[in-house]
C-alpha positions as CSV (number, residue, x, y, z in Angstrom):
1,M,-177.8,7.3,66.9
2,D,-180.4,6.1,64.4
3,K,-179.8,2.4,63.7
4,S,-179.8,3.1,59.9
5,E,-176.9,5.6,60.1
6,Y,-173.4,5.8,61.5
7,N,-171.1,8.8,62.0
8,N,-167.7,9.8,63.2
9,S,-168.6,8.8,66.8
10,S,-167.7,5.3,65.8
11,G,-164.4,6.3,64.4
12,L,-165.3,4.9,61.0
13,S,-166.6,7.9,59.0
14,T,-166.6,11.7,59.0
15,G,-170.2,12.0,57.9
16,K,-173.6,10.2,58.1
17,V,-174.1,7.3,55.8
18,S,-177.1,5.0,55.4
19,F,-176.3,1.6,57.1
20,A,-177.4,-0.2,54.0
21,E,-175.0,1.8,51.8
22,I,-171.9,0.7,53.6
23,P,-169.9,-1.1,50.9
24,A,-168.0,-3.4,53.3
25,P,-169.5,-6.3,55.4
26,F,-170.6,-4.3,58.5
27,L,-172.2,-5.4,61.9
28,R,-173.5,-3.5,64.9
29,L,-173.2,-5.3,68.2
30,N,-174.0,-4.7,71.8
31,T,-171.3,-5.4,74.4
32,N,-172.6,-8.9,74.9
33,D,-171.8,-9.7,71.2
34,F,-175.4,-9.9,70.1
35,I,-175.9,-8.7,66.5
36,L,-178.1,-5.6,66.5
37,E,-177.8,-5.0,62.8
38,A,-176.0,-6.5,59.7
39,N,-175.9,-5.1,56.3
40,S,-176.4,-7.2,53.2
41,K,-172.6,-7.6,52.6
42,A,-172.1,-9.1,56.0
43,S,-175.0,-11.5,55.6
44,E,-173.7,-12.5,52.2
45,L,-170.2,-13.1,53.5
46,L,-171.5,-15.4,56.1
47,G,-173.8,-17.2,53.6
48,Y,-177.1,-16.0,55.1
49,K,-180.1,-14.1,53.8
50,H,-180.2,-10.4,54.7
51,N,-181.2,-9.7,58.3
52,S,-181.4,-13.5,59.1
53,I,-178.3,-13.2,61.4
54,K,-179.8,-10.4,63.4
55,S,-180.0,-11.2,67.2
56,K,-177.5,-14.0,66.8
57,L,-174.2,-14.0,68.8
58,F,-171.3,-12.9,66.7
59,T,-169.1,-15.4,68.5
60,H,-171.5,-18.2,67.3
61,F,-169.7,-17.9,63.9
62,M,-166.2,-18.1,65.3
63,F,-163.8,-21.0,65.7
64,S,-163.7,-21.8,69.4
65,N,-159.9,-21.2,69.5
66,D,-160.4,-17.7,68.1
67,I,-163.1,-16.5,70.5
68,S,-160.5,-15.7,73.2
69,L,-158.5,-13.6,70.7
70,Y,-161.7,-11.7,69.8
71,R,-162.7,-11.1,73.4
72,L,-159.3,-9.8,74.4
73,S,-159.6,-7.2,71.6
74,K,-163.1,-6.3,72.7
75,I,-162.0,-5.8,76.3
76,N,-159.2,-3.5,75.1
77,L,-161.7,-1.6,73.0
78,I,-164.2,-1.0,75.8
79,E,-161.5,-0.1,78.4
80,N,-159.3,2.1,76.3
81,R,-161.9,3.4,73.7
82,H,-159.3,2.8,70.9
83,D,-160.1,0.9,67.7
84,Q,-158.9,-2.7,67.6
85,S,-158.2,-5.2,64.9
86,V,-158.0,-9.0,65.1
87,E,-157.7,-11.8,62.6
88,I,-160.0,-14.9,63.1
89,H,-161.7,-17.8,61.3
90,L,-165.5,-17.7,60.7
91,N,-167.8,-20.5,59.7
92,T,-170.3,-19.8,56.9
93,A,-173.8,-21.2,56.6
94,Q,-172.5,-23.6,53.9
95,G,-169.9,-25.1,56.2
96,N,-167.0,-23.2,54.6
97,V,-164.3,-21.5,56.6
98,I,-163.1,-18.0,55.9
99,F,-160.3,-16.0,57.4
100,V,-161.3,-12.4,58.2
101,R,-159.8,-9.3,59.6
102,V,-162.2,-7.8,62.2
103,N,-161.9,-4.1,62.8
104,L,-163.7,-3.0,66.0
105,S,-164.9,0.5,67.0
106,I,-167.2,1.7,69.8
107,N,-169.4,4.7,69.9
108,I,-170.7,6.8,72.8
109,N,-173.7,4.6,73.2
110,D,-171.4,1.5,73.8
111,E,-172.5,0.0,70.5
112,I,-169.7,-1.9,68.8
113,T,-169.3,-1.5,65.1
114,V,-167.5,-4.2,63.2
115,I,-166.1,-4.2,59.7
116,L,-165.2,-7.6,58.2
117,T,-162.5,-8.0,55.5
118,D,-162.2,-11.5,53.9
119,I,-158.4,-12.2,53.8
120,S,-158.7,-15.9,53.1
121,I,-156.8,-15.7,49.8
122,Q,-154.1,-13.5,51.3
123,K,-153.6,-15.9,54.2
124,K,-153.4,-18.9,52.1
125,I,-150.8,-17.3,49.9
126,E,-148.8,-16.2,53.0
127,N,-149.1,-19.7,54.4
128,A,-147.9,-21.2,51.1
129,Q,-144.9,-18.9,51.1
130,T,-144.2,-20.0,54.7
131,F,-144.4,-23.6,53.6
132,L,-142.0,-23.1,50.7
133,L,-139.6,-21.2,52.9
134,G,-139.6,-24.1,55.3
135,Y,-138.0,-26.4,52.7
136,S,-134.4,-25.5,51.6
137,W,-133.0,-26.8,48.4
138,N,-130.9,-29.2,50.4
139,D,-133.9,-31.1,51.7
140,N,-134.9,-34.4,50.3
141,N,-136.9,-34.2,47.1
142,Q,-139.4,-36.8,48.1
143,D,-140.1,-35.2,51.5
144,F,-140.9,-32.0,49.7
145,F,-143.3,-33.6,47.2
146,N,-145.1,-35.6,50.0
147,E,-145.4,-32.5,52.2
148,L,-146.6,-30.3,49.4
149,V,-149.5,-32.6,48.3
150,M,-150.5,-33.1,51.9
151,Y,-150.4,-29.3,52.5
152,L,-152.5,-28.6,49.3
153,S,-155.1,-31.2,50.2
154,R,-155.5,-29.9,53.7
155,S,-155.3,-26.1,53.0
156,L,-157.7,-26.3,50.1
157,E,-160.0,-28.9,51.8
158,A,-159.6,-31.2,48.8
159,E,-159.7,-35.0,49.2
160,F,-157.0,-35.5,46.5
161,A,-153.8,-33.7,45.6
162,A,-151.0,-35.0,43.3
163,I,-147.8,-34.0,41.6
164,Y,-146.8,-35.7,38.3
165,R,-143.7,-35.6,36.2
166,K,-143.9,-35.9,32.5
167,V,-142.3,-39.2,31.3
168,S,-143.5,-39.3,27.7
169,E,-145.4,-37.3,25.1
170,N,-148.7,-38.6,26.4
171,N,-148.0,-39.9,29.9
172,A,-147.1,-38.6,33.3
173,E,-146.0,-40.5,36.4
174,S,-146.9,-39.4,39.9
175,V,-144.1,-38.4,42.3
176,A,-146.6,-37.9,45.2
177,I,-150.3,-38.5,45.8
178,F,-152.3,-37.6,48.9
179,A,-155.8,-38.9,48.8
180,D,-158.5,-39.4,51.4
181,G,-156.0,-38.5,54.2
182,E,-153.2,-40.9,53.2
183,F,-150.4,-41.2,50.7
184,A,-151.3,-43.4,47.6
185,P,-149.1,-45.6,45.4
186,T,-147.4,-44.4,42.2
187,S,-149.6,-44.2,39.2
188,V,-149.4,-43.2,35.5
189,I,-151.9,-41.0,33.8
190,N,-152.6,-40.5,30.1
191,I,-152.6,-36.7,29.6
192,N,-155.0,-36.9,26.7
193,D,-157.7,-38.2,29.0
194,T,-157.3,-35.5,31.6
195,P,-158.3,-31.8,32.0
196,F,-154.7,-30.9,31.5
197,N,-155.2,-31.7,27.8
198,S,-157.7,-28.9,27.6
199,A,-155.8,-26.4,29.8
200,N,-155.9,-22.8,28.7
201,L,-152.3,-21.7,29.0
202,N,-151.3,-23.3,32.3
203,V,-154.4,-23.7,34.4
204,S,-157.5,-25.9,34.1
205,S,-160.5,-25.5,36.5
206,F,-163.9,-27.1,36.9
207,I,-166.2,-26.1,39.8
208,N,-168.4,-29.1,39.3
209,S,-169.2,-32.1,37.0
210,V,-165.6,-32.8,36.1
211,R,-166.1,-36.5,36.1
212,Y,-168.8,-36.2,33.4
213,F,-166.6,-34.1,31.2
214,F,-163.7,-36.6,31.4
215,P,-165.1,-40.1,31.5
216,N,-161.8,-41.7,30.5
217,D,-159.7,-40.1,33.3
218,K,-159.2,-43.1,35.5
219,T,-158.1,-41.0,38.5
220,I,-161.1,-38.7,38.4
221,Q,-163.5,-41.6,38.0
222,A,-161.8,-43.6,40.8
223,Y,-162.2,-40.8,43.3
224,Q,-165.6,-39.7,42.0
225,A,-164.3,-36.1,41.7
226,E,-166.8,-33.3,41.3
227,S,-164.4,-30.3,41.1
228,F,-160.9,-30.1,39.8
229,T,-158.1,-27.5,39.6
230,G,-154.8,-28.3,37.8
231,I,-151.7,-26.5,36.7
232,I,-149.0,-27.4,34.1
233,L,-145.4,-27.2,35.5
234,R,-143.0,-25.4,33.2
235,G,-139.3,-25.9,33.4
236,A,-136.6,-23.2,33.2
237,R,-136.8,-23.2,29.4
238,G,-140.6,-23.2,29.2
239,K,-140.9,-27.0,28.5
240,T,-143.6,-28.9,30.3
241,V,-142.0,-31.0,33.0
242,G,-145.0,-32.0,35.1
243,Y,-148.4,-31.3,36.6
244,I,-150.2,-30.6,39.9
245,S,-153.9,-31.4,40.4
246,V,-156.3,-31.0,43.3
247,M,-159.7,-32.6,43.3
248,S,-162.7,-32.7,45.6
249,K,-165.8,-34.9,45.7
250,N,-167.9,-31.7,46.2
251,S,-168.5,-28.8,44.0
252,I,-166.9,-25.5,45.0
253,P,-168.2,-21.9,44.5
254,D,-165.2,-20.9,42.5
255,T,-161.6,-21.9,41.9
256,S,-159.8,-18.6,42.4
257,I,-158.1,-19.6,45.7
258,H,-157.1,-23.0,44.3
259,E,-155.6,-21.4,41.2
260,M,-153.7,-18.8,43.1
261,M,-152.3,-21.4,45.5
262,L,-151.2,-23.7,42.7
263,K,-149.6,-20.8,40.9
264,Q,-147.8,-19.9,44.1
265,V,-146.2,-23.3,44.5
266,S,-145.8,-24.2,40.8
267,I,-142.4,-22.5,40.2
268,R,-140.8,-24.3,43.1
269,A,-142.5,-27.6,42.3
270,A,-141.3,-27.3,38.6
271,A,-137.8,-26.7,39.8
272,E,-137.9,-29.7,42.1
273,V,-139.2,-31.9,39.3
274,E,-136.3,-30.7,37.1
275,Y,-133.9,-31.3,39.9
276,L,-135.3,-34.8,40.3
277,E,-134.3,-35.4,36.7
278,S,-130.8,-34.0,37.2
279,E,-130.4,-36.1,40.3
280,S,-131.2,-39.2,38.2
281,F,-128.4,-38.2,35.8
282,F,-125.9,-37.8,38.6
283,K,-126.9,-41.2,40.0
284,A,-126.5,-42.8,36.6
285,C,-123.0,-41.2,36.2
286,H,-122.0,-42.4,39.6
287,N,-123.3,-46.0,39.0
288,A,-121.7,-46.1,35.5
289,N,-118.3,-45.1,37.0
290,R,-118.6,-47.9,39.5
291,A,-119.4,-50.3,36.7
292,M,-116.2,-49.3,34.9
293,F,-114.1,-50.3,37.9
294,D,-116.1,-53.4,38.7
295,S,-116.4,-54.9,35.2
296,K,-113.9,-57.5,34.1
297,T,-114.9,-57.7,30.4
298,E,-115.9,-55.3,27.7
299,D,-119.3,-57.0,27.2
300,E,-120.0,-56.8,31.0
301,L,-119.2,-53.1,31.1
302,L,-121.3,-52.2,28.1
303,Q,-124.3,-54.1,29.3
304,K,-124.1,-52.6,32.8
305,V,-123.8,-49.0,31.4
306,C,-126.9,-49.5,29.2
307,D,-128.9,-51.0,32.0
308,I,-127.9,-48.1,34.3
309,I,-128.9,-45.3,31.9
310,V,-132.3,-46.9,31.2
311,R,-133.0,-47.6,34.8
312,D,-131.8,-44.4,36.4
313,C,-132.7,-41.9,33.7
314,G,-135.9,-43.4,32.4
315,Y,-135.1,-43.5,28.7
316,Q,-136.9,-45.8,26.3
317,L,-133.9,-47.4,24.6
318,I,-130.1,-47.3,24.6
319,W,-127.8,-49.2,22.2
320,I,-124.0,-49.2,21.7
321,G,-122.5,-50.0,18.3
322,F,-119.0,-50.2,16.8
323,I,-117.7,-49.6,13.3
324,D,-116.8,-52.8,11.5
325,D,-113.8,-53.3,9.2
326,T,-115.7,-53.6,5.9
327,P,-115.4,-51.0,3.1
328,E,-118.9,-49.8,3.9
329,K,-118.0,-49.0,7.5
330,N,-121.2,-50.3,9.0
331,I,-122.1,-49.5,12.6
332,I,-123.0,-52.8,14.3
333,P,-125.1,-52.7,17.5
334,V,-123.5,-55.0,20.1
335,V,-125.5,-54.3,23.2
336,S,-128.8,-52.6,24.2
337,S,-131.2,-52.1,27.0
338,G,-134.8,-50.9,27.2
339,F,-137.8,-51.2,24.8
340,E,-136.2,-52.5,21.6
341,Q,-138.7,-54.9,20.0
342,G,-136.6,-55.7,16.9
343,Y,-135.7,-52.1,16.2
344,L,-132.0,-52.7,16.0
345,Q,-132.4,-55.3,13.2
346,K,-133.8,-52.5,11.0
347,L,-131.0,-49.9,11.6
348,Q,-128.6,-50.9,8.8
349,I,-126.3,-47.9,9.4
350,S,-123.4,-47.5,7.0
351,L,-121.1,-44.5,7.0
352,H,-120.8,-44.5,3.2
353,D,-124.5,-44.9,2.4
354,K,-126.2,-41.8,1.0
355,Q,-129.4,-42.2,3.1
356,R,-128.4,-44.4,6.1
357,G,-125.0,-42.8,6.4
358,N,-126.3,-39.3,7.2
359,G,-128.4,-40.0,10.3
360,P,-127.6,-39.0,13.8
361,S,-125.4,-42.0,14.7
362,A,-123.3,-41.9,11.5
363,T,-123.0,-38.1,11.8
364,S,-121.8,-38.3,15.4
365,V,-119.1,-40.8,14.4
366,K,-118.0,-38.7,11.4
367,T,-117.9,-35.4,13.3
368,G,-116.9,-36.7,16.8
369,K,-119.7,-34.6,18.3
370,P,-123.1,-35.3,20.0
371,V,-126.0,-35.2,17.6
372,V,-129.5,-34.5,19.0
373,I,-132.8,-35.3,17.1
374,S,-135.4,-33.2,18.9
375,N,-138.3,-34.5,17.0
376,M,-138.1,-37.7,15.0
377,Q,-141.3,-37.0,13.2
378,T,-140.0,-33.9,11.5
379,D,-136.2,-34.1,11.3
380,P,-135.4,-35.1,7.7
381,S,-132.1,-36.8,8.7
382,F,-134.1,-39.4,10.6
383,A,-136.4,-40.3,7.7
384,P,-135.0,-43.9,7.1
385,W,-135.9,-45.0,10.7
386,R,-138.9,-42.8,11.4
387,D,-141.7,-45.3,10.9
388,E,-140.1,-48.0,13.0
389,A,-139.2,-45.5,15.8
390,I,-142.7,-44.1,16.0
391,K,-144.2,-47.6,16.2
392,R,-142.2,-48.1,19.4
393,G,-143.0,-44.7,20.9
394,Y,-139.6,-43.1,20.4
395,A,-139.8,-39.3,19.9
396,S,-136.2,-37.9,20.2
397,S,-132.7,-39.2,20.5
398,I,-129.1,-38.3,21.1
399,S,-126.0,-40.0,19.6
400,L,-122.6,-39.7,21.2
401,P,-119.3,-40.8,19.8
402,L,-117.1,-43.3,21.6
403,K,-113.5,-42.0,21.2
404,T,-110.0,-43.4,21.9
405,P,-106.9,-41.3,21.8
406,D,-106.4,-42.4,18.2
407,N,-109.8,-42.6,16.6
408,I,-113.6,-43.0,17.0
409,M,-114.5,-46.6,17.6
410,G,-118.3,-46.4,17.8
411,V,-121.4,-44.7,19.1
412,I,-123.9,-44.7,22.0
413,A,-127.4,-43.9,21.0
414,I,-130.2,-43.0,23.5
415,Y,-133.9,-42.7,22.7
416,S,-136.5,-40.7,24.7
417,S,-140.3,-41.0,24.5
418,L,-140.5,-37.2,24.8
419,S,-140.0,-34.9,21.9
420,D,-137.2,-32.4,22.7
421,G,-136.2,-35.0,25.4
422,F,-132.6,-33.8,25.8
423,S,-131.9,-30.4,27.3
424,E,-128.5,-28.7,27.2
425,D,-127.7,-30.0,30.7
426,N,-128.7,-33.6,29.6
427,V,-126.4,-33.3,26.6
428,K,-123.5,-32.2,28.8
429,M,-124.0,-35.0,31.4
430,L,-124.5,-37.7,28.8
431,S,-121.4,-36.5,26.9
432,E,-119.3,-36.8,30.1
433,L,-120.7,-40.3,30.6
434,A,-119.8,-41.2,27.0
435,T,-116.3,-39.9,27.7
436,F,-116.0,-42.0,30.8
437,L,-117.2,-45.1,28.9
438,S,-114.7,-44.5,26.1
439,Q,-111.9,-44.3,28.7
440,G,-113.2,-47.5,30.4
441,L,-113.3,-49.4,27.1
442,Y,-109.8,-48.1,26.1
443,I,-108.3,-49.3,29.4
444,L,-110.0,-52.7,29.2
445,R,-108.7,-53.2,25.6
446,L,-105.3,-52.1,26.6
447,K,-105.2,-54.5,29.5
448,S,-106.4,-57.3,27.2
449,K,-103.7,-56.5,24.7
450,I,-101.0,-56.4,27.3
451,S,-102.1,-59.7,28.8
452,T,-101.9,-61.5,25.5
453,Q,-98.4,-60.3,24.7
């Protein structure tokens, strides 16, 4: 057979075609694995100039562990004269690793024809699916996050991989970082300084020079990153809940594999970040219930509950106020926790005031229902307190009534640094907590009344 043509004796075609015209990466070998001919597609796949791999051993490009797999397929091919297929790793001239499917055929002259199919992306996606299936929803959150960043770093050959959860309008806190082969401490990033701030839809990618484009990104600068791929994590209602990023100190040819991998894991990662938030609420409710049983006085109970909600749920500020006995019916804050900085002194809430009596806390007391301010900057009912709240980084709030069987005695107000910081689930859980607190206060007051009789 002419070396520039192949026909149906190889089992690959029904007619003669010029060797150079074969659209797939194609090699012709002798039975000792020396390359007799390679088309331009094969040379390009392996990162070499056309014809420069001629006379080399095909096994020279293989992982040592894969050579035995290939040779077993070749033996079956020669002995049985039936086409064979095997999946192996190949090293390219640039030092990259590709995963290929090798289809082997043999002709009447005992020349082996090889078609190579790059299945690197397919395999990485399959491996990602296998990884995700390996973690049930009952597994520990932190174990999942740690394993995921380590998996992404190693499978994408990136020195840095991290998962962040959004904690304020401009900031995100890491839940897991794997860098230079080890786990790194928790850190906080300013989203405005990062490539996430310029992400088109969900994904942001840079094949090189990323540290020159983002000089204020402390993480990129600290790790001297050259390439970057990141994805925004969206929760069940489309809200941004976190981020994943992978970085390398080297430039990369393209980011398609990185993007596909991050998309593959992002849905599960977003769900885990949201679950982390729910877990914090459950923890807060549990600890608050314990505080109700352990507290001896009303002041002790109120302070403990405030501290627990700020600590376990990560809110900026919480305060509890009661209605006084004056004709104006003022709501007087009696306890607080978190970043307050004199804010409570400027509240001056009165149920009968035209302006300051129609805000979220007064409305919650009047209606006996939760009131959510999703965006303090735009909600007109929050106008009297807007400037002071924005100065302190508050963005949204929820006010919940404290009820007794006979009346409404006060309100619990919680502030978040995120706009739209209270989901429907958050509202339900915090409403339950407010109910438990109301019951605890009622019992303490009842005990105090009985003891004084």
